[in-house]
SEVEXTOR-314601 format. One line per 2 residues: for each residue x, y, z of N, C-alpha, C, CB. Coordinates in nm, 2 decimals. Glycine has a CB too. Example, Ala and Ser with C-alpha at 12.3 -4.5 7.8 and 13.67 -1.06 7.14 Angstrom:
2
1.32 -0.57 0.78 1.23 -0.45 0.78 1.32 -0.33 0.78 1.13 -0.45 0.90 | 1.28 -0.22 0.71 1.37 -0.11 0.71 1.29 0.00 0.79 1.41 -0.06 0.57 .
This chain:
216
2.33 0.94 -1.96 2.24 1.04 -1.92 2.21 1.16 -1.90 2.22 1.04 -1.86 | 2.16 1.30 -1.92 2.18 1.37 -1.91 2.19 1.42 -1.78 2.12 1.39 -1.97 .
2.31 1.47 -1.78 2.30 1.49 -1.58 2.30 1.66 -1.53 2.48 1.40 -1.49 | 2.29 1.69 -1.72 2.25 1.88 -1.72 2.13 1.90 -1.61 2.17 1.95 -1.90 .
2.04 1.76 -1.62 1.84 1.78 -1.63 1.86 1.71 -1.48 1.70 1.67 -1.80 | 1.93 1.72 -1.42 1.92 1.64 -1.28 1.93 1.47 -1.26 1.79 1.67 -1.23 .
1.94 1.42 -1.39 1.93 1.28 -1.39 2.05 1.21 -1.30 1.94 1.23 -1.55 | 2.05 1.11 -1.26 2.13 1.06 -1.20 2.21 0.91 -1.29 2.06 1.05 -1.06 .
2.36 0.94 -1.32 2.40 0.80 -1.41 2.35 0.67 -1.32 2.59 0.79 -1.43 | 2.37 0.59 -1.40 2.33 0.41 -1.37 2.43 0.35 -1.33 2.27 0.31 -1.49 .
2.48 0.28 -1.22 2.60 0.23 -1.23 2.61 0.07 -1.20 2.67 0.31 -1.14 | 2.69 0.03 -1.19 2.69 -0.15 -1.21 2.57 -0.18 -1.10 2.87 -0.25 -1.15 .
2.55 -0.28 -1.08 2.48 -0.37 -0.97 2.54 -0.36 -0.81 2.50 -0.53 -1.02 | 2.63 -0.37 -0.84 2.73 -0.40 -0.65 2.75 -0.28 -0.67 2.91 -0.51 -0.60 .
2.70 -0.11 -0.62 2.76 0.00 -0.58 2.83 -0.01 -0.45 2.68 0.10 -0.58 | 2.94 0.11 -0.47 3.02 0.08 -0.34 3.03 0.20 -0.27 3.16 0.02 -0.37 .
2.88 0.27 -0.30 2.87 0.35 -0.18 2.79 0.30 -0.07 2.82 0.47 -0.22 | 2.81 0.37 0.03 2.73 0.36 0.15 2.62 0.34 0.19 2.74 0.43 0.20 .
2.57 0.26 0.20 2.39 0.19 0.15 2.32 0.20 0.31 2.40 -0.04 0.09 | 2.20 0.30 0.30 2.14 0.33 0.40 2.07 0.19 0.48 2.05 0.43 0.35 .
2.06 0.19 0.63 2.06 0.05 0.68 2.15 -0.04 0.71 1.99 -0.01 0.62 | 2.31 0.03 0.64 2.38 -0.08 0.66 2.42 -0.13 0.83 2.52 -0.05 0.56 .
2.54 -0.16 0.84 2.64 -0.16 0.97 2.65 -0.06 1.05 2.76 -0.18 0.94 | 2.73 0.00 0.96 2.79 0.16 0.96 2.65 0.29 1.00 2.87 0.18 0.74 .
2.53 0.24 0.95 2.46 0.37 0.93 2.33 0.32 1.09 2.36 0.39 0.72 | 2.34 0.15 1.12 2.32 0.16 1.29 2.41 0.17 1.35 2.28 0.07 1.35 .
2.48 0.23 1.35 2.56 0.30 1.48 2.49 0.42 1.55 2.70 0.37 1.43 | 2.48 0.50 1.42 2.40 0.61 1.45 2.32 0.64 1.61 2.31 0.60 1.34 .
2.30 0.74 1.70 2.23 0.76 1.82 2.11 0.85 1.80 2.30 0.82 1.91 | 2.05 0.85 1.87 1.96 0.97 1.94 2.06 1.04 2.05 1.82 0.90 2.02 .
2.06 1.14 2.03 2.06 1.24 2.15 2.06 1.20 2.29 1.96 1.32 2.14 | 1.93 1.07 2.31 1.91 0.94 2.42 2.00 0.81 2.45 1.78 0.88 2.36 .
2.10 0.81 2.32 2.17 0.75 2.32 2.13 0.62 2.27 2.20 0.76 2.42 | 2.02 0.61 2.20 1.95 0.48 2.13 1.98 0.48 1.99 1.78 0.47 2.15 .
2.04 0.33 1.94 2.06 0.35 1.80 1.92 0.36 1.72 2.15 0.22 1.75 | 1.99 0.38 1.59 1.91 0.35 1.46 1.87 0.22 1.46 1.99 0.38 1.34 .
1.93 0.12 1.51 1.93 0.00 1.47 1.83 -0.05 1.57 2.06 -0.06 1.46 | 1.81 -0.01 1.71 1.74 -0.05 1.80 1.62 -0.03 1.79 1.78 -0.02 1.89 .
1.58 0.13 1.74 1.50 0.15 1.70 1.38 -0.02 1.66 1.56 0.24 1.60 | 1.44 -0.04 1.54 1.37 -0.15 1.50 1.39 -0.27 1.56 1.38 -0.18 1.39 .
1.50 -0.29 1.63 1.55 -0.38 1.66 1.40 -0.49 1.78 1.71 -0.30 1.72 | 1.40 -0.62 1.66 1.24 -0.68 1.73 1.28 -0.71 1.90 1.17 -0.86 1.64 .
1.39 -0.72 1.95 1.41 -0.73 2.08 1.43 -0.64 2.17 1.48 -0.78 2.09 | 1.48 -0.49 2.12 1.44 -0.38 2.19 1.28 -0.38 2.19 1.50 -0.25 2.14 .
1.21 -0.39 2.08 1.06 -0.35 2.08 0.98 -0.49 2.14 1.00 -0.30 1.92 | 1.01 -0.58 2.16 0.92 -0.72 2.21 1.03 -0.80 2.32 0.88 -0.84 2.04 .
1.10 -0.73 2.44 1.23 -0.81 2.47 1.18 -0.95 2.53 1.33 -0.72 2.58 | 1.00 -0.95 2.56 0.99 -1.07 2.67 0.90 -1.14 2.51 0.87 -1.05 2.86 .
0.89 -1.14 2.43 0.83 -1.21 2.26 0.71 -1.22 2.31 0.88 -1.39 2.19 | 0.62 -1.12 2.35 0.54 -1.12 2.35 0.41 -1.10 2.23 0.57 -1.07 2.43 .
0.55 -1.05 2.13 0.46 -1.06 1.98 0.51 -1.13 1.88 0.44 -0.92 1.91 | 0.64 -1.19 1.92 0.68 -1.26 1.79 0.75 -1.36 1.90 0.79 -1.16 1.66 .
0.77 -1.52 1.82 0.81 -1.60 1.90 0.97 -1.60 1.81 0.71 -1.74 1.92 | 1.04 -1.58 1.88 1.21 -1.62 1.85 1.29 -1.69 1.88 1.28 -1.56 1.86 .
1.18 -1.82 1.90 1.29 -1.98 1.99 1.34 -2.03 1.85 1.18 -2.16 2.09 | 1.47 -2.06 1.83 1.55 -2.13 1.77 1.60 -2.06 1.66 1.50 -2.24 1.73 .
1.54 -1.90 1.67 1.61 -1.80 1.59 1.74 -1.77 1.58 1.57 -1.71 1.61 | 1.84 -1.75 1.52 2.04 -1.81 1.58 2.09 -1.58 1.62 2.22 -1.93 1.32 .
2.13 -1.59 1.71 2.14 -1.48 1.70 2.21 -1.38 1.60 2.16 -1.47 1.78 | 2.26 -1.43 1.52 2.30 -1.35 1.38 2.22 -1.29 1.32 2.35 -1.42 1.29 .
2.11 -1.39 1.29 2.01 -1.36 1.24 1.94 -1.22 1.24 1.95 -1.44 1.29 | 1.89 -1.27 1.42 1.82 -1.16 1.43 1.89 -1.02 1.44 1.74 -1.18 1.54 .
2.01 -1.04 1.42 2.07 -0.89 1.42 2.07 -0.87 1.27 2.25 -0.88 1.50 | 2.09 -0.96 1.19 2.07 -0.91 1.05 1.93 -0.83 1.00 2.08 -1.03 0.98 .
1.82 -0.90 1.08 1.66 -0.85 1.06 1.65 -0.68 1.10 1.54 -0.96 1.19 | 1.70 -0.68 1.24 1.73 -0.57 1.29 1.78 -0.46 1.21 1.81 -0.59 1.37 .
1.92 -0.51 1.13 1.92 -0.38 1.01 1.86 -0.38 0.90 2.05 -0.35 0.95 | 1.80 -0.50 0.84 1.67 -0.47 0.77 1.57 -0.43 0.75 1.64 -0.51 0.76 .
1.54 -0.39 0.89 1.46 -0.34 0.95 1.48 -0.15 0.96 1.46 -0.43 1.08 | 1.58 -0.12 0.99 1.63 -0.05 1.01 1.66 0.06 0.86 1.71 -0.11 1.07 .
1.67 -0.01 0.81 1.74 0.03 0.68 1.56 0.00 0.59 1.92 -0.12 0.63 | 1.45 -0.07 0.63 1.30 -0.03 0.57 1.26 0.15 0.60 1.16 -0.14 0.68 .
1.32 0.13 0.80 1.28 0.29 0.84 1.33 0.40 0.80 1.29 0.31 0.96 | 1.46 0.31 0.71 1.50 0.48 0.68 1.43 0.49 0.56 1.69 0.53 0.65 .
1.41 0.38 0.51 1.32 0.42 0.36 1.21 0.51 0.39 1.25 0.30 0.29 | 1.12 0.46 0.51 1.02 0.50 0.48 1.02 0.68 0.58 0.91 0.36 0.53 .
1.11 0.69 0.65 1.17 0.81 0.65 1.20 0.94 0.55 1.27 0.78 0.69 | 1.29 0.86 0.44 1.32 0.94 0.33 1.17 0.98 0.31 1.40 0.87 0.20 .
1.12 0.89 0.26 0.96 0.92 0.17 0.89 1.03 0.25 0.84 0.76 0.16 | 0.90 1.02 0.38 0.79 1.11 0.44 0.86 1.23 0.45 0.73 1.06 0.59 .
1.02 1.29 0.47 1.07 1.37 0.43 1.02 1.44 0.29 1.19 1.32 0.44 | 1.02 1.38 0.19 1.05 1.40 0.04 0.90 1.45 0.02 1.11 1.24 -0.06 .
0.75 1.36 0.07 0.64 1.42 0.07 0.59 1.49 0.14 0.58 1.38 0.06 | 0.65 1.51 0.26 0.63 1.64 0.36 0.68 1.80 0.27 0.74 1.62 0.53 .
0.79 1.80 0.20 0.86 1.88 0.11 0.77 1.92 0.01 0.97 1.81 0.05 | 0.76 1.82 -0.06 0.65 1.86 -0.19 0.51 1.89 -0.14 0.63 1.72 -0.31 .
0.43 1.86 -0.07 0.33 1.89 -0.02 0.37 2.08 0.07 0.29 1.76 0.07 | 0.48 2.10 0.10 0.47 2.23 0.15 0.50 2.35 0.04 0.57 2.25 0.26 .
0.59 2.25 -0.08 0.63 2.33 -0.22 0.50 2.35 -0.25 0.72 2.24 -0.35 | 0.43 2.27 -0.33 0.30 2.35 -0.37 0.16 2.32 -0.31 0.28 2.34 -0.51 .
0.22 2.36 -0.18 0.08 2.40 -0.10 -0.05 2.34 -0.11 0.05 2.54 -0.13 | 0.00 2.15 -0.07 -0.15 2.07 -0.12 -0.13 2.01 0.00 -0.18 1.97 -0.27 .
-0.22 1.90 0.05 -0.20 1.83 0.16 -0.21 1.67 0.06 -0.34 1.86 0.31 | -0.17 1.54 0.15 -0.15 1.44 0.05 -0.24 1.37 0.00 -0.08 1.37 0.09 .
-0.35 1.39 0.04 -0.44 1.35 -0.08 -0.50 1.39 -0.17 -0.51 1.30 -0.06 | -0.43 1.53 -0.21 -0.41 1.63 -0.29 -0.36 1.56 -0.43 -0.32 1.74 -0.23 .
-0.21 1.53 -0.32 -0.09 1.50 -0.37 -0.11 1.35 -0.48 0.01 1.47 -0.24 | -0.19 1.28 -0.40 -0.20 1.13 -0.44 -0.31 1.16 -0.56 -0.27 1.01 -0.29 .
-0.39 1.25 -0.53 -0.50 1.25 -0.70 -0.42 1.32 -0.82 -0.68 1.39 -0.70 | -0.33 1.41 -0.78 -0.25 1.46 -0.90 -0.16 1.37 -0.96 -0.18 1.59 -0.88 .
-0.13 1.31 -0.90 -0.05 1.18 -0.94 -0.09 1.07 -1.00 0.00 1.13 -0.84 | -0.22 1.04 -0.98 -0.37 0.97 -1.08 -0.36 0.98 -1.16 -0.50 1.00 -1.08 .
-0.38 1.14 -1.16 -0.45 1.26 -1.30 -0.28 1.20 -1.44 -0.43 1.55 -1.21 | -0.20 1.21 -1.32 -0.05 1.26 -1.46 -0.06 1.09 -1.49 0.20 1.33 -1.37 .
-0.08 0.98 -1.42 -0.09 0.86 -1.49 -0.15 0.81 -1.57 -0.08 0.80 -1.45 | -0.28 0.87 -1.55 -0.39 0.86 -1.68 -0.39 0.94 -1.80 -0.52 0.89 -1.65 .
-0.31 1.01 -1.75 -0.27 1.10 -1.88 -0.19 1.06 -1.95 -0.23 1.24 -1.87 | -0.04 0.99 -1.89 0.00 0.90 -1.96 0.02 0.77 -2.03 0.03 0.91 -1.95 .
-0.10 0.71 -1.98 -0.16 0.60 -2.05 -0.29 0.63 -2.13 -0.20 0.49 -1.93 | -0.30 0.75 -2.15 -0.39 0.78 -2.26 -0.61 0.77 -2.25 -0.32 0.64 -2.37 .
-0.56 0.77 -2.08 -0.69 0.70 -2.00 -0.77 0.83 -1.91 -0.63 0.56 -1.88 | -0.93 0.85 -1.97 -0.99 0.94 -1.91 -1.05 0.95 -1.75 -1.07 0.95 -1.98 .
-0.96 1.03 -1.63 -0.99 1.02 -1.55 -1.07 1.06 -1.53 -0.96 1.03 -1.51 | -1.18 1.03 -1.41 -1.32 1.05 -1.39 -1.32 1.03 -1.23 -1.41 0.95 -1.48 .
-1.44 1.14 -1.19 -1.42 1.14 -1.04 -1.42 1.01 -0.94 -1.53 1.22 -1.00 | -1.55 0.91 -1.02 -1.56 0.76 -0.94 -1.40 0.68 -0.97 -1.72 0.64 -1.03 .
-1.33 0.74 -1.04 -1.18 0.66 -1.09 -1.10 0.69 -0.93 -1.07 0.76 -1.28 | -1.11 0.88 -0.96 -1.02 0.90 -0.80 -1.07 0.87 -0.72 -0.98 1.00 -0.74 .
-1.21 0.86 -0.65 -1.25 0.83 -0.51 -1.23 0.66 -0.52 -1.41 0.90 -0.47 | -1.22 0.61 -0.63 -1.18 0.46 -0.63 -1.04 0.42 -0.61 -1.21 0.40 -0.77 .
-0.96 0.53 -0.63 -0.81 0.53 -0.63 -0.73 0.57 -0.47 -0.76 0.65 -0.75 | -0.85 0.65 -0.43 -0.80 0.73 -0.28 -0.85 0.65 -0.19 -0.86 0.89 -0.25 .
-0.97 0.58 -0.22 -1.04 0.53 -0.10 -1.15 0.61 0.02 -0.94 0.48 -0.04 | -1.14 0.69 -0.07 -1.29 0.80 -0.02 -1.38 0.82 -0.07 -1.29 0.91 0.00 .
-1.51 0.86 0.01 -1.62 0.93 -0.07 -1.64 0.93 -0.15 -1.64 1.00 -0.07 | -1.77 0.98 -0.23 -1.84 1.06 -0.36 -1.78 1.18 -0.32 -2.04 1.06 -0.38 .
-1.85 1.23 -0.23 -1.85 1.33 -0.14 -1.75 1.40 -0.12 -1.87 1.30 -0.04 | -1.67 1.32 -0.09 -1.51 1.41 -0.02 -1.45 1.42 -0.15 -1.37 1.31 0.11 .
-1.47 1.33 -0.27 -1.43 1.37 -0.34 -1.45 1.53 -0.39 -1.44 1.27 -0.40 | -1.56 1.51 -0.44 -1.60 1.61 -0.49 -1.54 1.77 -0.46 -1.72 1.59 -0.48 .
-1.54 1.77 -0.30 -1.47 1.87 -0.24 -1.33 1.88 -0.27 -1.49 1.86 -0.10 | -1.28 1.81 -0.31 -1.11 1.78 -0.29 -1.16 1.83 -0.43 -1.01 1.60 -0.23 .
-1.17 1.80 -0.56 -1.20 1.86 -0.70 -1.23 2.00 -0.72 -1.30 1.78 -0.76 | -1.33 2.03 -0.63 -1.35 2.22 -0.62 -1.23 2.26 -0.56 -1.50 2.28 -0.51 .
-1.14 2.23 -0.45 -1.03 2.28 -0.40 -0.89 2.30 -0.49 -1.00 2.19 -0.31 | -0.89 2.15 -0.55 -0.76 2.16 -0.67 -0.84 2.28 -0.75 -0.74 1.99 -0.80 .
-1.00 2.27 -0.82 -1.02 2.32 -0.97 -0.96 2.48 -0.90 -1.22 2.31 -1.05 | -1.03 2.51 -0.77 -0.98 2.68 -0.75 -0.86 2.69 -0.73 -1.02 2.76 -0.63 .
-0.79 2.62 -0.72 -0.64 2.58 -0.70 -0.58 2.64 -0.83 -0.61 2.39 -0.68 | -0.65 2.64 -0.92 -0.63 2.58 -1.05 -0.51 2.49 -1.08 -0.62 2.69 -1.15 .
-0.54 2.38 -0.99 -0.45 2.23 -1.01 -0.54 2.15 -1.16 -0.46 2.10 -0.83 | -0.64 2.17 -1.18 -0.75 2.04 -1.24 -0.84 2.16 -1.33 -0.87 1.93 -1.07 .
-0.92 2.06 -1.48 -1.01 2.12 -1.48 -1.09 1.99 -1.53 -0.99 2.25 -1.56 | -1.22 2.04 -1.53 -1.34 1.96 -1.56 -1.39 1.97 -1.68 -1.44 2.00 -1.48 .
-1.43 1.89 -1.76 -1.47 1.88 -1.86 -1.53 1.76 -1.86 -1.38 1.91 -1.94 | -1.66 1.78 -1.99 -1.77 1.67 -2.07 -1.67 1.53 -2.09 -1.85 1.73 -2.26 .
-1.72 1.43 -2.01 -1.67 1.32 -2.07 -1.65 1.26 -2.21 -1.71 1.24 -2.01 | -1.55 1.23 -2.27 -1.56 1.22 -2.45 -1.69 1.15 -2.51 -1.42 1.13 -2.54 .
-1.74 1.03 -2.42 -1.80 0.91 -2.43 -1.92 0.87 -2.31 -1.69 0.83 -2.43 | -1.94 0.93 -2.24 -2.00 0.92 -2.11 -2.07 1.09 -2.09 -1.86 0.86 -1.98 .
-2.20 1.07 -2.11 -2.27 1.21 -2.06 -2.34 1.24 -1.91 -2.40 1.24 -2.14 | -2.27 1.10 -1.86 -2.33 1.14 -1.72 -2.18 1.17 -1.62 -2.44 0.97 -1.66 .
-2.06 1.14 -1.70 -1.97 1.17 -1.61 -1.87 1.29 -1.66 -1.90 1.03 -1.58 | -1.77 1.30 -1.60 -1.66 1.39 -1.62 -1.55 1.36 -1.66 -1.63 1.44 -1.54 .
-1.45 1.44 -1.71 -1.36 1.40 -1.77 -1.27 1.50 -1.68 -1.37 1.40 -1.94 | -1.13 1.45 -1.56 -1.06 1.50 -1.46 -0.94 1.52 -1.54 -1.04 1.42 -1.35 .
-0.84 1.65 -1.57 -0.74 1.62 -1.62 -0.67 1.76 -1.50 -0.74 1.62 -1.80 | -0.52 1.74 -1.54 -0.42 1.82 -1.43 -0.39 1.97 -1.54 -0.24 1.69 -1.37 .
-0.37 2.02 -1.52 -0.34 2.18 -1.55 -0.18 2.15 -1.62 -0.34 2.32 -1.38 | -0.12 2.20 -1.72 0.02 2.21 -1.76 0.07 2.23 -1.68 0.05 2.29 -1.84 .
0.07 2.36 -1.59 0.12 2.44 -1.52 0.17 2.35 -1.41 0.02 2.55 -1.50 | 0.06 2.27 -1.32 0.05 2.17 -1.21 0.15 2.05 -1.28 -0.13 2.12 -1.16 .
0.14 1.96 -1.36 0.19 1.90 -1.45 0.30 1.92 -1.39 0.17 1.94 -1.58 | 0.40 2.01 -1.44 0.48 2.09 -1.48 0.55 2.10 -1.34 0.43 2.23 -1.55 .
0.51 2.10 -1.28 0.52 2.19 -1.12 0.58 2.01 -1.05 0.28 2.27 -1.02 | 0.48 1.93 -1.08 0.49 1.83 -1.00 0.56 1.68 -1.05 0.36 1.82 -0.95 .
0.64 1.74 -1.16 0.69 1.64 -1.21 0.86 1.68 -1.19 0.62 1.62 -1.36 | 0.87 1.77 -1.20 0.97 1.89 -1.18 1.03 1.87 -1.03 0.89 2.04 -1.19 .
0.92 1.86 -0.90 0.99 1.84 -0.82 1.01 1.68 -0.70 0.94 1.95 -0.77 | 0.86 1.67 -0.68 0.83 1.52 -0.62 0.88 1.44 -0.67 0.72 1.47 -0.62 .
0.84 1.46 -0.84 0.79 1.35 -0.96 0.98 1.29 -1.00 0.68 1.46 -1.15 | 1.06 1.41 -1.01 1.16 1.37 -1.07 1.30 1.30 -0.94 1.20 1.51 -1.16 .
1.20 1.33 -0.79 1.30 1.28 -0.68 1.27 1.12 -0.68 1.28 1.35 -0.51 | 1.15 1.12 -0.67 1.04 0.95 -0.66 1.11 0.91 -0.75 0.85 0.92 -0.70 .
1.14 0.94 -0.88 1.17 0.89 -1.02 1.34 0.79 -1.01 1.18 1.05 -1.13 | 1.43 0.87 -0.88 1.57 0.83 -0.87 1.52 0.67 -0.77 1.68 0.99 -0.77 .
1.42 0.65 -0.75 1.37 0.50 -0.67 1.44 0.38 -0.80 1.14 0.49 -0.66 | 1.45 0.42 -0.95 1.45 0.28 -1.06 1.62 0.30 -1.03 1.37 0.30 -1.27 .
1.70 0.41 -1.05 1.79 0.38 -1.02 1.88 0.24 -0.91 1.79 0.50 -1.00 | 1.83 0.24 -0.77 1.83 0.16 -0.71 1.79 0.02 -0.72 1.79 0.21 -0.65 .
1.65 -0.01 -0.81 1.63 -0.13 -0.86 1.72 -0.15 -1.00 1.48 -0.16 -0.87 | 1.78 -0.06 -1.02 1.85 -0.15 -1.17 1.96 -0.18 -1.14 1.88 -0.06 -1.33 .
2.02 -0.08 -1.01 2.15 -0.21 -1.00 2.13 -0.30 -0.93 2.27 -0.18 -0.94 | 2.07 -0.33 -0.93 2.06 -0.49 -0.86 2.03 -0.60 -0.97 1.92 -0.50 -0.74 .
2.07 -0.73 -0.95 2.06 -0.82 -1.10 1.95 -0.91 -1.05 2.22 -0.92 -1.16 | 1.87 -0.93 -1.14 1.76 -1.01 -1.18 1.70 -1.08 -1.04 1.80 -1.12 -1.29 .
1.80 -1.18 -1.04 1.79 -1.29 -0.93 1.78 -1.15 -0.74 2.00 -1.43 -0.95 | 1.83 -1.02 -0.72 1.86 -0.99 -0.66 1.69 -0.93 -0.63 1.98 -0.93 -0.69 .
1.66 -0.87 -0.72 1.53 -0.79 -0.73 1.39 -0.93 -0.74 1.55 -0.68 -0.87 | 1.43 -1.06 -0.77 1.40 -1.13 -0.74 1.29 -1.12 -0.61 1.50 -1.19 -0.75 .
1.43 -1.13 -0.54 1.45 -1.16 -0.40 1.39 -1.10 -0.32 1.55 -1.16 -0.36 | 1.38 -0.93 -0.37 1.32 -0.81 -0.29 1.16 -0.77 -0.34 1.42 -0.67 -0.30 .
1.17 -0.89 -0.47 1.00 -0.87 -0.47 0.93 -0.92 -0.37 0.93 -0.93 -0.59 | 0.96 -1.10 -0.37 0.91 -1.15 -0.27 0.90 -1.13 -0.16 0.93 -1.22 -0.27 .
1.00 -1.12 -0.11 1.05 -1.00 0.06 0.94 -0.89 0.04 1.26 -0.88 0.05 | 0.91 -0.80 -0.05 0.81 -0.72 -0.03 0.64 -0.73 -0.01 0.84 -0.66 -0.11 .
0.62 -0.84 -0.10 0.48 -0.86 -0.12 0.44 -0.99 0.00 0.47 -0.91 -0.30 | 0.55 -1.02 0.05 0.53 -1.13 0.15 0.55 -1.04 0.30 0.67 -1.28 0.11 .
0.60 -0.92 0.29 0.56 -0.83 0.42 0.43 -0.75 0.40 0.69 -0.72 0.46 | 0.40 -0.71 0.27 0.31 -0.63 0.27 0.15 -0.76 0.31 0.34 -0.55 0.10 .
0.17 -0.89 0.27 0.12 -0.98 0.30 0.10 -1.00 0.44 0.17 -1.06 0.26 | 0.24 -0.98 0.48 0.14 -1.00 0.65 0.12 -0.89 0.71 0.22 -1.08 0.78 .
0.14 -0.77 0.70 0.08 -0.65 0.75 -0.05 -0.61 0.72 0.15 -0.56 0.71 | -0.09 -0.65 0.59 -0.25 -0.63 0.54 -0.37 -0.61 0.66 -0.30 -0.77 0.46 .
-0.44 -0.53 0.69 -0.57 -0.53 0.79 -0.68 -0.62 0.73 -0.63 -0.37 0.82 | -0.72 -0.74 0.82 -0.81 -0.79 0.73 -0.91 -0.76 0.88 -0.77 -0.97 0.65 .
-0.92 -0.86 1.01 -1.02 -0.90 1.07 -0.98 -0.84 1.20 -1.06 -1.05 1.06 | -0.87 -0.75 1.20 -0.83 -0.78 1.34 -0.96 -0.73 1.47 -0.67 -0.67 1.36 .
-0.94 -0.79 1.54 -1.07 -0.74 1.63 -1.05 -0.57 1.73 -1.09 -0.89 1.76 | -0.95 -0.53 1.72 -0.92 -0.36 1.76 -0.98 -0.27 1.65 -0.75 -0.32 1.77 .
-1.00 -0.30 1.50 -0.96 -0.29 1.41 -1.15 -0.19 1.40 -0.90 -0.45 1.34 | -1.17 -0.05 1.39 -1.30 -0.04 1.37 -1.38 -0.04 1.22 -1.33 0.08 1.42 .
-1.46 -0.11 1.19 -1.51 -0.14 1.11 -1.49 -0.08 0.99 -1.59 -0.14 1.14 | -1.53 0.04 0.96 -1.50 0.14 0.88 -1.33 0.12 0.82 -1.52 0.27 0.97 .
-1.26 0.10 0.84 -1.10 0.09 0.82 -1.09 -0.02 0.79 -1.01 0.11 0.92 | -1.16 -0.15 0.72 -1.12 -0.28 0.72 -1.14 -0.25 0.54 -1.23 -0.42 0.82 .
């Protein structure tokens, strides 16, 4: 690997470095005396089993699940810090950054990005997308051009300067997640994939009675 460009060497599957969410990490506490693991511990969050029926789950399993949830929390915290830092650097908001990432991926796949495609990806209205593109164009981040095959549509591209800035900051940092995945064995990756897919299914919003209709 070219370490001069800031890349990280790939080590073996069983890396010896301390891992976030480990038992050691779970001992860290806030000034109020609350440990990192306790913040995500189901027994601390739901002591009366109002939300989760834990009948029959051994104490050692509950402790390990708490560490696992703490590791997920640490990952979310790291992603949020990275997102906030990149937005400050680029002077853009979260939706802007998601739109730029979409444009980068479309360009890498040699696909024509359109306002309707961006709107679908972001889950916003066409009117909101127009305002977003106006703002990004004024800032010199994107260009509008006639669509190469559809006269009714526009092609949206990211400017070289913005692409370079995004790739060398948040893009380079986010890409390091690959190394964590590559250090796992194929069987370990299968377990992680199954777990993340299952958890996504569990927390996906559907017909919850408290949910405003516009958010379903």
